[in-house]
DRENDO-1510 file (C-alpha; in Angstrom, 1 decimal, always signed):
<recs>
REC; n; res; u; v; w
REC; 1; MET; -0.3; -0.6; +0.0 .
REC; 2; LYS; +1.1; +3.3; -0.2 .
REC; 3; LEU; +0.6; +4.8; +3.1 .
REC; 4; ALA; +0.9; +8.2; +5.2 .
REC; 5; VAL; +1.3; +8.6; +8.5 .
REC; 6; VAL; +0.6; +12.1; +10.5 .
REC; 7; GLY; +2.2; +12.8; +13.4 .
REC; 8; ALA; +5.5; +11.6; +13.8 .
REC; 9; GLY; +5.9; +10.8; +18.3 .
REC; 10; TRP; +6.4; +7.4; +19.2 .
REC; 11; ALA; +3.4; +6.4; +18.2 .
REC; 12; GLY; +4.1; +7.4; +14.4 .
REC; 13; LEU; +7.8; +6.8; +14.4 .
REC; 14; ALA; +6.3; +3.5; +15.3 .
REC; 15; CYS; +3.3; +3.3; +13.0 .
REC; 16; ALA; +6.4; +3.8; +10.2 .
REC; 17; VAL; +8.2; +1.4; +11.0 .
REC; 18; GLU; +6.4; -1.6; +11.0 .
REC; 19; ALA; +4.6; -0.8; +8.1 .
REC; 20; THR; +7.8; -0.1; +5.9 .
REC; 21; ARG; +8.8; -3.2; +7.5 .
REC; 22; SER; +6.2; -5.2; +5.8 .
REC; 23; GLY; +6.7; -3.5; +2.4 .
REC; 24; HIS; +4.6; +0.0; +1.9 .
REC; 25; VAL; +5.7; +2.3; +0.8 .
REC; 26; VAL; +5.2; +5.4; +3.7 .
REC; 27; THR; +5.2; +9.4; +3.6 .
REC; 28; LEU; +5.9; +10.9; +6.7 .
REC; 29; ILE; +4.5; +14.0; +7.6 .
REC; 30; GLU; +5.5; +16.1; +11.4 .
REC; 31; ALA; +4.5; +19.8; +11.8 .
REC; 32; SER; +7.4; +20.1; +13.6 .
REC; 33; ARG; +10.5; +20.5; +12.7 .
REC; 34; MET; +11.9; +17.8; +15.7 .
REC; 35; LEU; +10.6; +14.8; +15.5 .
REC; 36; GLY; +9.3; +12.7; +19.0 .
REC; 37; GLY; +5.9; +13.9; +19.8 .
REC; 38; ARG; +5.9; +14.9; +23.8 .
REC; 39; ALA; +9.1; +12.2; +24.3 .
REC; 40; ARG; +11.4; +14.7; +21.8 .
REC; 41; ARG; +15.0; +16.6; +22.5 .
REC; 42; VAL; +14.9; +20.4; +23.8 .
REC; 43; GLU; +18.3; +22.2; +23.5 .
REC; 44; GLU; +18.6; +25.4; +26.0 .
REC; 45; HIS; +21.4; +26.8; +27.2 .
REC; 46; ASP; +23.7; +24.1; +24.9 .
REC; 47; LEU; +22.4; +21.9; +26.8 .
REC; 48; LEU; +20.6; +19.2; +25.6 .
REC; 49; LEU; +17.5; +18.9; +27.8 .
REC; 50; ASP; +14.3; +16.7; +27.3 .
REC; 51; ASN; +10.3; +17.9; +27.0 .
REC; 52; GLY; +9.9; +16.2; +29.9 .
REC; 53; GLN; +11.7; +13.6; +32.5 .
REC; 54; HIS; +10.2; +10.5; +30.6 .
REC; 55; ILE; +11.7; +6.8; +32.3 .
REC; 56; LEU; +11.3; +2.8; +30.9 .
REC; 57; ILE; +10.5; -0.3; +32.3 .
REC; 58; GLY; +11.0; -3.3; +32.0 .
REC; 59; ALA; +8.0; -4.4; +31.2 .
REC; 60; TYR; +7.7; -2.5; +27.9 .
REC; 61; ARG; +8.5; -5.2; +25.9 .
REC; 62; ASP; +7.4; -3.5; +22.4 .
REC; 63; THR; +8.7; +0.0; +23.3 .
REC; 64; LEU; +12.1; -1.6; +23.5 .
REC; 65; ALA; +12.6; -4.8; +21.1 .
REC; 66; LEU; +11.9; -1.8; +18.2 .
REC; 67; MET; +14.4; +0.3; +20.0 .
REC; 68; ARG; +16.6; -2.5; +18.9 .
REC; 69; ASP; +15.7; -3.6; +16.1 .
REC; 70; VAL; +16.6; +0.4; +14.8 .
REC; 71; GLY; +20.4; +0.1; +15.7 .
REC; 72; VAL; +19.5; +1.4; +19.4 .
REC; 73; ASP; +21.8; +0.5; +22.1 .
REC; 74; LEU; +19.9; -0.2; +25.0 .
REC; 75; GLU; +23.0; -1.2; +27.9 .
REC; 76; ALA; +24.6; +2.2; +26.3 .
REC; 77; ALA; +21.1; +4.2; +26.5 .
REC; 78; LEU; +19.1; +3.0; +29.2 .
REC; 79; LEU; +20.2; +2.3; +32.8 .
REC; 80; ARG; +18.7; -0.7; +34.8 .
REC; 81; LEU; +18.3; -0.6; +37.7 .
REC; 82; PRO; +15.9; -2.6; +40.6 .
REC; 83; LEU; +12.3; -0.5; +41.0 .
REC; 84; SER; +13.5; +1.9; +43.6 .
REC; 85; LEU; +10.6; +4.2; +45.7 .
REC; 86; ARG; +12.7; +5.1; +48.4 .
REC; 87; PHE; +13.1; +8.9; +49.5 .
REC; 88; ALA; +15.9; +11.1; +51.0 .
REC; 89; ASP; +15.9; +9.8; +54.2 .
REC; 90; GLY; +16.5; +6.2; +52.7 .
REC; 91; ARG; +12.5; +5.3; +54.0 .
REC; 92; GLY; +10.4; +3.7; +51.7 .
REC; 93; LEU; +10.6; +0.3; +49.1 .
REC; 94; ALA; +12.6; -1.4; +46.9 .
REC; 95; VAL; +12.2; -4.5; +45.2 .
REC; 96; PRO; +15.4; -6.3; +44.8 .
REC; 97; ASN; +15.9; -8.8; +41.4 .
REC; 98; LEU; +13.8; -11.7; +42.2 .
REC; 99; SER; +11.9; -13.7; +40.6 .
REC; 100; PRO; +8.0; -11.8; +40.7 .
REC; 101; PRO; +6.0; -11.7; +43.2 .
REC; 102; PHE; +8.9; -12.9; +45.5 .
REC; 103; ASP; +10.6; -9.3; +44.1 .
REC; 104; LEU; +8.0; -7.4; +45.5 .
REC; 105; LEU; +7.6; -9.9; +49.0 .
REC; 106; ALA; +11.2; -8.8; +49.9 .
REC; 107; GLY; +10.7; -5.2; +48.5 .
REC; 108; ILE; +7.8; -5.3; +51.7 .
REC; 109; VAL; +9.2; -7.0; +54.4 .
REC; 110; THR; +12.5; -4.9; +53.5 .
REC; 111; ALA; +10.6; -2.0; +53.3 .
REC; 112; ARG; +12.2; +1.3; +55.5 .
REC; 113; GLY; +10.4; +3.0; +57.6 .
REC; 114; TRP; +6.9; +0.9; +57.8 .
REC; 115; SER; +5.5; -1.0; +60.4 .
REC; 116; TRP; +5.4; -5.0; +60.2 .
REC; 117; ARG; +1.1; -3.6; +60.6 .
REC; 118; ASP; +1.9; -1.8; +57.5 .
REC; 119; LYS; +3.8; -4.3; +55.4 .
REC; 120; LEU; +1.1; -7.3; +56.0 .
REC; 121; ALA; -2.1; -4.7; +54.9 .
REC; 122; LEU; +0.1; -4.5; +51.5 .
REC; 123; VAL; +0.7; -8.0; +52.0 .
REC; 124; ARG; -2.8; -9.1; +51.9 .
REC; 125; VAL; -4.6; -6.9; +49.2 .
REC; 126; ALA; -1.4; -8.0; +46.8 .
REC; 127; GLN; -2.5; -11.2; +47.5 .
REC; 128; ARG; -6.4; -10.4; +46.9 .
REC; 129; TRP; -5.9; -8.4; +43.8 .
REC; 130; ARG; -3.5; -11.4; +43.0 .
REC; 131; ARG; -6.4; -14.0; +43.5 .
REC; 132; GLU; -9.1; -11.3; +41.7 .
REC; 133; GLY; -7.2; -12.2; +38.5 .
REC; 134; PHE; -6.2; -7.9; +38.8 .
REC; 135; ALA; -9.5; -7.1; +38.1 .
REC; 136; CYS; -12.3; -4.6; +39.1 .
REC; 137; ASP; -15.2; -3.0; +38.1 .
REC; 138; SER; -14.4; -0.2; +35.4 .
REC; 139; LEU; -15.7; +2.6; +37.6 .
REC; 140; VAL; -13.4; +2.4; +41.0 .
REC; 141; THR; -11.1; +4.4; +41.5 .
REC; 142; VAL; -7.6; +3.9; +42.8 .
REC; 143; ASP; -8.9; +5.8; +46.3 .
REC; 144; ALA; -10.9; +3.1; +46.3 .
REC; 145; LEU; -9.5; +0.1; +45.4 .
REC; 146; CYS; -6.9; +1.0; +47.9 .
REC; 147; ARG; -9.1; +1.4; +50.9 .
REC; 148; ALA; -8.1; -1.3; +52.9 .
REC; 149; LEU; -4.2; +0.2; +53.2 .
REC; 150; PRO; -2.6; +1.5; +55.7 .
REC; 151; PRO; -2.0; +5.8; +55.1 .
REC; 152; ARG; +1.9; +5.7; +55.0 .
REC; 153; VAL; +1.3; +2.3; +52.2 .
REC; 154; MET; -1.1; +5.2; +49.7 .
REC; 155; HIS; +1.3; +8.4; +50.4 .
REC; 156; GLU; +5.1; +6.4; +50.1 .
REC; 157; LEU; +4.1; +3.2; +47.3 .
REC; 158; ILE; +0.4; +3.7; +45.4 .
REC; 159; GLU; -0.2; +7.7; +45.0 .
REC; 160; PRO; +3.8; +8.1; +43.2 .
REC; 161; LEU; +3.1; +4.4; +41.5 .
REC; 162; CYS; +0.2; +5.3; +40.2 .
REC; 163; VAL; +0.6; +9.3; +39.3 .
REC; 164; SER; +3.7; +7.8; +37.6 .
REC; 165; ALA; +2.1; +5.2; +35.9 .
REC; 166; LEU; -1.7; +7.1; +35.2 .
REC; 167; ASN; -0.5; +11.1; +35.8 .
REC; 168; THR; -3.8; +10.8; +37.3 .
REC; 169; PRO; -4.6; +11.4; +41.2 .
REC; 170; THR; -5.6; +8.3; +42.9 .
REC; 171; VAL; -8.5; +9.9; +43.8 .
REC; 172; ARG; -9.7; +10.1; +40.5 .
REC; 173; ALA; -7.7; +7.2; +38.2 .
REC; 174; SER; -8.6; +4.4; +37.0 .
REC; 175; GLY; -8.5; +1.6; +39.2 .
REC; 176; GLN; -8.6; -1.1; +36.4 .
REC; 177; VAL; -5.9; +0.6; +34.4 .
REC; 178; PHE; -3.7; +0.8; +37.4 .
REC; 179; LEU; -4.2; -3.1; +38.0 .
REC; 180; ARG; -3.2; -4.2; +34.8 .
REC; 181; VAL; -0.2; -2.0; +35.2 .
REC; 182; LEU; +0.8; -3.3; +38.5 .
REC; 183; HIS; +0.5; -6.5; +37.0 .
REC; 184; ASP; +2.6; -6.1; +34.1 .
REC; 185; ALA; +5.1; -4.7; +35.8 .
REC; 186; LEU; +5.2; -6.1; +39.2 .
REC; 187; PHE; +3.7; -9.9; +38.7 .
REC; 188; GLY; +4.8; -10.4; +34.6 .
REC; 189; GLU; +8.1; -11.8; +33.8 .
REC; 190; ARG; +11.8; -11.1; +35.9 .
REC; 191; GLY; +12.7; -7.2; +35.7 .
REC; 192; GLY; +8.9; -6.2; +34.2 .
REC; 193; ALA; +9.5; -3.5; +37.2 .
REC; 194; ASP; +12.8; -2.7; +36.7 .
REC; 195; LEU; +13.8; +0.3; +36.3 .
REC; 196; LEU; +14.9; +2.2; +32.3 .
REC; 197; LEU; +16.4; +5.6; +33.0 .
REC; 198; PRO; +17.2; +7.2; +29.7 .
REC; 199; GLN; +21.7; +8.5; +29.5 .
REC; 200; VAL; +20.8; +9.8; +26.6 .
REC; 201; ASP; +18.2; +12.8; +25.4 .
REC; 202; LEU; +15.0; +11.4; +24.2 .
REC; 203; GLY; +16.0; +12.2; +20.1 .
REC; 204; ALA; +19.1; +9.8; +20.3 .
REC; 205; LEU; +16.9; +7.4; +22.7 .
REC; 206; PHE; +14.5; +6.6; +19.6 .
REC; 207; PRO; +13.4; +9.1; +17.2 .
REC; 208; ASP; +16.9; +10.2; +15.7 .
REC; 209; ALA; +17.6; +6.1; +14.9 .
REC; 210; ALA; +14.2; +5.8; +13.6 .
REC; 211; THR; +14.2; +8.7; +11.2 .
REC; 212; LEU; +17.8; +6.8; +9.9 .
REC; 213; TRP; +16.4; +3.2; +9.8 .
REC; 214; LEU; +13.5; +4.5; +7.7 .
REC; 215; ALA; +15.2; +6.8; +5.3 .
REC; 216; ALA; +17.4; +4.7; +5.0 .
REC; 217; ARG; +14.2; +2.5; +3.5 .
REC; 218; GLY; +13.3; +5.2; +0.8 .
REC; 219; THR; +10.5; +6.6; +3.6 .
REC; 220; ALA; +9.8; +10.3; +2.7 .
REC; 221; ILE; +10.0; +12.4; +6.1 .
REC; 222; HIS; +8.8; +15.7; +5.7 .
REC; 223; THR; +8.8; +17.6; +9.0 .
REC; 224; GLY; +7.5; +21.1; +9.3 .
REC; 225; ARG; +4.7; +20.2; +7.5 .
REC; 226; ARG; +1.2; +20.4; +8.9 .
REC; 227; ALA; -1.9; +18.5; +7.3 .
REC; 228; HIS; -4.8; +20.5; +5.9 .
REC; 229; ARG; -7.1; +18.5; +3.3 .
REC; 230; LEU; -8.7; +14.9; +4.5 .
REC; 231; ALA; -11.0; +13.8; +1.8 .
REC; 232; ASN; -12.2; +9.5; +0.6 .
REC; 233; HIS; -12.1; +8.8; -2.9 .
REC; 234; GLY; -13.5; +5.5; -2.8 .
REC; 235; ALA; -10.0; +3.7; -3.0 .
REC; 236; GLY; -8.7; +5.9; -0.6 .
REC; 237; TRP; -7.8; +9.4; +0.5 .
REC; 238; TRP; -6.6; +12.4; -0.7 .
REC; 239; LEU; -4.2; +13.5; +1.7 .
REC; 240; ASP; -3.5; +17.8; +0.8 .
REC; 241; GLY; -4.1; +16.7; -2.8 .
REC; 242; GLU; -1.8; +13.6; -2.8 .
REC; 243; SER; -3.7; +10.2; -3.3 .
REC; 244; PHE; -2.5; +7.1; -0.6 .
REC; 245; ASP; -4.9; +4.0; -0.3 .
REC; 246; ARG; -4.6; +4.4; +3.7 .
REC; 247; VAL; -3.7; +7.3; +6.6 .
REC; 248; VAL; -3.2; +6.4; +9.2 .
REC; 249; LEU; -4.1; +9.7; +11.9 .
REC; 250; ALA; -0.9; +9.0; +14.9 .
REC; 251; CYS; -0.2; +13.1; +15.9 .
REC; 252; ALA; -2.1; +14.6; +18.8 .
REC; 253; PRO; -5.4; +13.9; +19.9 .
REC; 254; TRP; -6.7; +17.1; +18.9 .
REC; 255; ASP; -5.0; +17.6; +16.1 .
REC; 256; ALA; -6.4; +14.7; +14.4 .
REC; 257; ALA; -10.4; +15.7; +15.5 .
REC; 258; ARG; -8.8; +19.5; +13.2 .
REC; 259; LEU; -8.1; +18.0; +10.7 .
REC; 260; LEU; -11.3; +16.1; +10.7 .
REC; 261; ARG; -13.1; +18.5; +11.2 .
REC; 262; ASP; -12.1; +20.9; +8.7 .
REC; 263; SER; -12.8; +18.1; +5.8 .
REC; 264; ALA; -16.0; +17.6; +7.4 .
REC; 265; LEU; -16.4; +14.0; +7.1 .
REC; 266; VAL; -19.8; +12.4; +8.7 .
REC; 267; GLU; -18.9; +8.9; +9.9 .
REC; 268; ALA; -15.9; +10.2; +11.8 .
REC; 269; ALA; -18.2; +12.4; +14.0 .
REC; 270; ALA; -18.8; +9.5; +16.2 .
REC; 271; TRP; -14.9; +9.3; +16.7 .
REC; 272; CYS; -14.0; +13.3; +16.9 .
REC; 273; ASN; -17.1; +12.8; +19.6 .
REC; 274; ALA; -15.4; +10.9; +22.0 .
REC; 275; THR; -11.8; +12.6; +21.4 .
REC; 276; GLU; -12.6; +16.5; +21.8 .
REC; 277; ALA; -14.3; +14.5; +25.2 .
REC; 278; LEU; -10.8; +13.2; +26.4 .
REC; 279; ALA; -9.9; +15.5; +29.5 .
REC; 280; HIS; -6.0; +16.5; +29.9 .
REC; 281; GLU; -3.6; +16.0; +32.1 .
REC; 282; GLY; +0.0; +18.3; +32.7 .
REC; 283; ILE; +3.3; +17.4; +33.9 .
REC; 284; ALA; +6.0; +20.0; +34.5 .
REC; 285; THR; +9.9; +19.3; +34.8 .
REC; 286; VAL; +11.9; +22.1; +36.7 .
REC; 287; TYR; +15.5; +22.2; +35.4 .
REC; 288; ALA; +18.1; +23.7; +38.3 .
REC; 289; THR; +22.1; +23.4; +38.5 .
REC; 290; GLY; +23.9; +23.7; +41.2 .
REC; 291; ALA; +24.0; +20.2; +43.1 .
REC; 292; PRO; +27.1; +20.0; +45.5 .
REC; 293; SER; +27.4; +16.3; +45.1 .
REC; 294; PRO; +25.9; +13.4; +43.2 .
REC; 295; LEU; +22.2; +12.4; +44.9 .
REC; 296; ALA; +21.6; +8.9; +47.0 .
REC; 297; ALA; +20.3; +7.7; +43.6 .
REC; 298; PRO; +20.1; +8.9; +39.8 .
REC; 299; MET; +16.2; +8.5; +40.8 .
REC; 300; LEU; +14.4; +9.7; +44.5 .
REC; 301; ALA; +10.9; +9.4; +45.3 .
REC; 302; LEU; +9.7; +13.4; +46.9 .
REC; 303; ARG; +7.1; +13.9; +49.1 .
REC; 304; SER; +4.3; +15.5; +48.0 .
REC; 305; ASN; +1.4; +17.9; +49.1 .
REC; 306; ASP; +0.3; +20.7; +47.3 .
REC; 307; THR; +3.1; +22.4; +48.3 .
REC; 308; ALA; +5.7; +20.5; +47.8 .
REC; 309; PRO; +4.2; +19.3; +44.2 .
REC; 310; ALA; +6.9; +17.6; +43.1 .
REC; 311; GLN; +6.7; +13.9; +42.7 .
REC; 312; PHE; +10.1; +12.6; +41.7 .
REC; 313; VAL; +13.7; +14.3; +41.2 .
REC; 314; PHE; +16.8; +12.6; +38.9 .
REC; 315; ASP; +20.2; +13.3; +39.2 .
REC; 316; ARG; +20.8; +14.0; +35.7 .
REC; 317; GLY; +24.6; +14.3; +36.4 .
REC; 318; GLN; +24.3; +10.7; +36.6 .
REC; 319; LEU; +22.3; +10.1; +33.8 .
REC; 320; GLY; +25.2; +11.3; +31.3 .
REC; 321; GLY; +24.5; +14.7; +31.6 .
REC; 322; PRO; +26.2; +17.5; +33.5 .
REC; 323; PRO; +27.3; +17.2; +37.1 .
REC; 324; GLY; +25.5; +19.5; +39.0 .
REC; 325; LEU; +22.2; +18.9; +36.9 .
REC; 326; LEU; +18.6; +18.3; +38.7 .
REC; 327; ALA; +15.2; +17.6; +36.4 .
REC; 328; PHE; +12.0; +17.6; +38.7 .
REC; 329; VAL; +9.2; +16.5; +37.6 .
REC; 330; VAL; +5.5; +17.3; +38.8 .
REC; 331; SER; +2.7; +14.8; +36.9 .
REC; 332; ALA; -1.2; +15.7; +36.9 .
REC; 333; CYS; +0.2; +19.8; +37.7 .
REC; 334; HIS; -1.7; +23.2; +37.4 .
REC; 335; GLY; -0.8; +26.3; +38.4 .
REC; 336; ALA; +1.3; +28.9; +36.7 .
REC; 337; ARG; +5.1; +28.0; +36.0 .
REC; 338; ASP; +7.0; +31.0; +38.0 .
REC; 339; THR; +4.7; +29.5; +41.1 .
REC; 340; LEU; +5.1; +25.6; +40.3 .
REC; 341; GLN; +8.7; +26.7; +39.9 .
REC; 342; ALA; +9.6; +28.5; +43.7 .
REC; 343; ALA; +7.2; +25.5; +45.1 .
REC; 344; VAL; +9.8; +23.3; +43.5 .
REC; 345; LEU; +12.6; +25.3; +44.6 .
REC; 346; ARG; +11.3; +25.2; +48.4 .
REC; 347; GLN; +11.2; +21.9; +48.2 .
REC; 348; ALA; +14.4; +20.7; +46.9 .
REC; 349; ALA; +15.5; +22.7; +50.3 .
REC; 350; GLU; +14.1; +21.1; +52.3 .
REC; 351; GLN; +13.8; +17.0; +51.6 .
REC; 352; LEU; +17.0; +17.6; +50.1 .
REC; 353; GLY; +18.7; +20.2; +51.3 .
REC; 354; LEU; +19.3; +21.9; +48.3 .
REC; 355; SER; +19.1; +25.6; +49.5 .
REC; 356; ALA; +21.5; +27.0; +46.5 .
REC; 357; LEU; +19.7; +25.6; +43.5 .
REC; 358; THR; +19.9; +28.0; +40.0 .
REC; 359; PRO; +17.0; +27.4; +38.6 .
REC; 360; LEU; +18.1; +26.6; +34.6 .
REC; 361; GLN; +14.4; +25.8; +32.8 .
REC; 362; THR; +10.4; +24.9; +34.0 .
REC; 363; ILE; +8.5; +22.8; +30.6 .
REC; 364; ILE; +5.3; +22.8; +31.2 .
REC; 365; GLU; +3.5; +20.3; +29.0 .
REC; 366; LYS; -0.2; +21.5; +29.8 .
REC; 367; ARG; -1.7; +18.4; +28.0 .
REC; 368; ALA; +0.9; +16.1; +28.1 .
REC; 369; THR; -1.5; +12.9; +29.0 .
REC; 370; PHE; -5.0; +12.0; +29.3 .
REC; 371; SER; -6.8; +12.3; +32.3 .
REC; 372; CYS; -7.2; +7.9; +32.8 .
REC; 373; THR; -10.1; +7.6; +34.9 .
REC; 374; PRO; -12.4; +4.9; +36.0 .
REC; 375; GLY; -15.5; +3.8; +32.9 .
REC; 376; LEU; -13.2; +6.0; +30.6 .
REC; 377; GLN; -14.2; +5.8; +27.3 .
REC; 378; ARG; -11.1; +6.4; +24.7 .
REC; 379; PRO; -11.8; +7.0; +21.0 .
REC; 380; PRO; -11.1; +3.3; +18.9 .
REC; 381; MET; -8.0; +3.0; +16.4 .
REC; 382; HIS; -10.4; +2.6; +13.2 .
REC; 383; ILE; -12.4; +6.3; +12.0 .
REC; 384; ALA; -13.5; +4.7; +8.6 .
REC; 385; PRO; -11.9; +2.2; +5.9 .
REC; 386; GLU; -8.7; +2.4; +5.5 .
REC; 387; LEU; -8.8; +5.5; +8.0 .
REC; 388; LEU; -6.7; +4.7; +11.1 .
REC; 389; ALA; -5.8; +6.4; +14.5 .
REC; 390; CYS; -3.1; +5.6; +17.0 .
REC; 391; GLY; -1.2; +7.1; +20.0 .
REC; 392; ASP; -0.9; +6.2; +23.4 .
REC; 393; TYR; -5.2; +7.9; +24.2 .
REC; 394; VAL; -6.7; +5.4; +21.6 .
REC; 395; ASP; -8.6; +2.6; +22.8 .
REC; 396; GLY; -6.4; +0.6; +24.5 .
REC; 397; PRO; -5.3; -1.4; +28.4 .
REC; 398; TYR; -2.1; +0.6; +29.2 .
REC; 399; PRO; -2.5; +4.7; +30.1 .
REC; 400; SER; -0.2; +7.3; +28.5 .
REC; 401; THR; +2.9; +6.0; +28.4 .
REC; 402; LEU; +5.6; +5.4; +25.5 .
REC; 403; GLU; +4.8; +1.7; +25.8 .
REC; 404; GLY; +1.2; +2.3; +25.2 .
REC; 405; ALA; +1.9; +5.2; +22.0 .
REC; 406; VAL; +4.8; +2.6; +20.7 .
REC; 407; ARG; +1.7; -0.4; +20.8 .
REC; 408; SER; -0.9; +1.7; +19.1 .
REC; 409; GLY; +1.4; +2.7; +16.0 .
REC; 410; LEU; +2.4; -1.1; +15.4 .
REC; 411; ALA; -1.7; -2.1; +15.6 .
REC; 412; ALA; -2.4; +0.0; +13.4 .
REC; 413; ALA; +0.7; -0.5; +11.1 .
REC; 414; ARG; -0.9; -3.8; +11.2 .
REC; 415; SER; -4.6; -3.9; +10.4 .
REC; 416; PRO; -6.2; -5.5; +7.8 .
REC; 417; ALA; -8.5; -2.6; +7.1 .
</recs>
């Protein structure tokens, strides 16, 4: 087929690679000059930063396989560490490198700062989730799902896990999706819960290699070009005057809905309604310099509340960046940039003892993910015959993650119709 992929984020790149690998003639169209979508490189003050601090986990099988296929050296690009949600004071849970479920059990037993009552309560709840097949009613929130857990376990384990995986607070997050993530990460294969921390910028992590792979196989890649007009011609689709057998919309959901609305495609009305009904959550990354010595680990959990908004801090100096550079992540963020940045710097002083940090850049993705709420109806992959959509927001079992985006892109490329 002659196939157009509109959007070169991780979903669009995955779709283009898989379609090319299947023998199709692919044209990739991206409105931005930079490939990678919401996981891309940003240059600031002569430093290569990212538009957000992302992590992968060992359970991201499709993402890791695709990265390897396009030539990424995973061992050089990613630092693999056992799952750790330890705070600067040493409290919290760390999961050792054992086979499931013994890794989680050992992590619970050795959790620092937890009472035996806390630990036993978590073991009992985890056993119940396992007996019930990691399933619950689709309308249950994470908060309701974990009602039997003590406050310390909620604050130091469930809340950080939920906001990092679903980018949605526990009071509004889908219990069903949260259980799916827990199952695949903590109760799947050995190493599924491992943290894979990028040691290169997000462009070098996948988009650069995918671009080179595609270009070497004749894929036409157009950057700085926005798609404007889509129309059906019976045997396929016109996209800005060029005929294609199939079109895959891999752009942001609001851009896909705009293109479809502007093109007055009657059969796409229901899809647009579902897409435009999605609520979105922001993620902020506050970059600061001046840490006098490395942190205790490349990634530390932070105690978060209304006045201390960051949930995690990453020591970029331990991840291939310059010494003293830190990245503070505020998931499900709200509020003005300056207010957020000031609050994070106060938090760094209070929890890390770092009172002399200099803010470098605060990057806010206001619509970083969809809000992963109970009973959410996500738009389907199929819009009309030979017109598909892919992205982390398209209907699927995962929240808005890199793995969800890649799986969606692969599925669109492999779809028979």
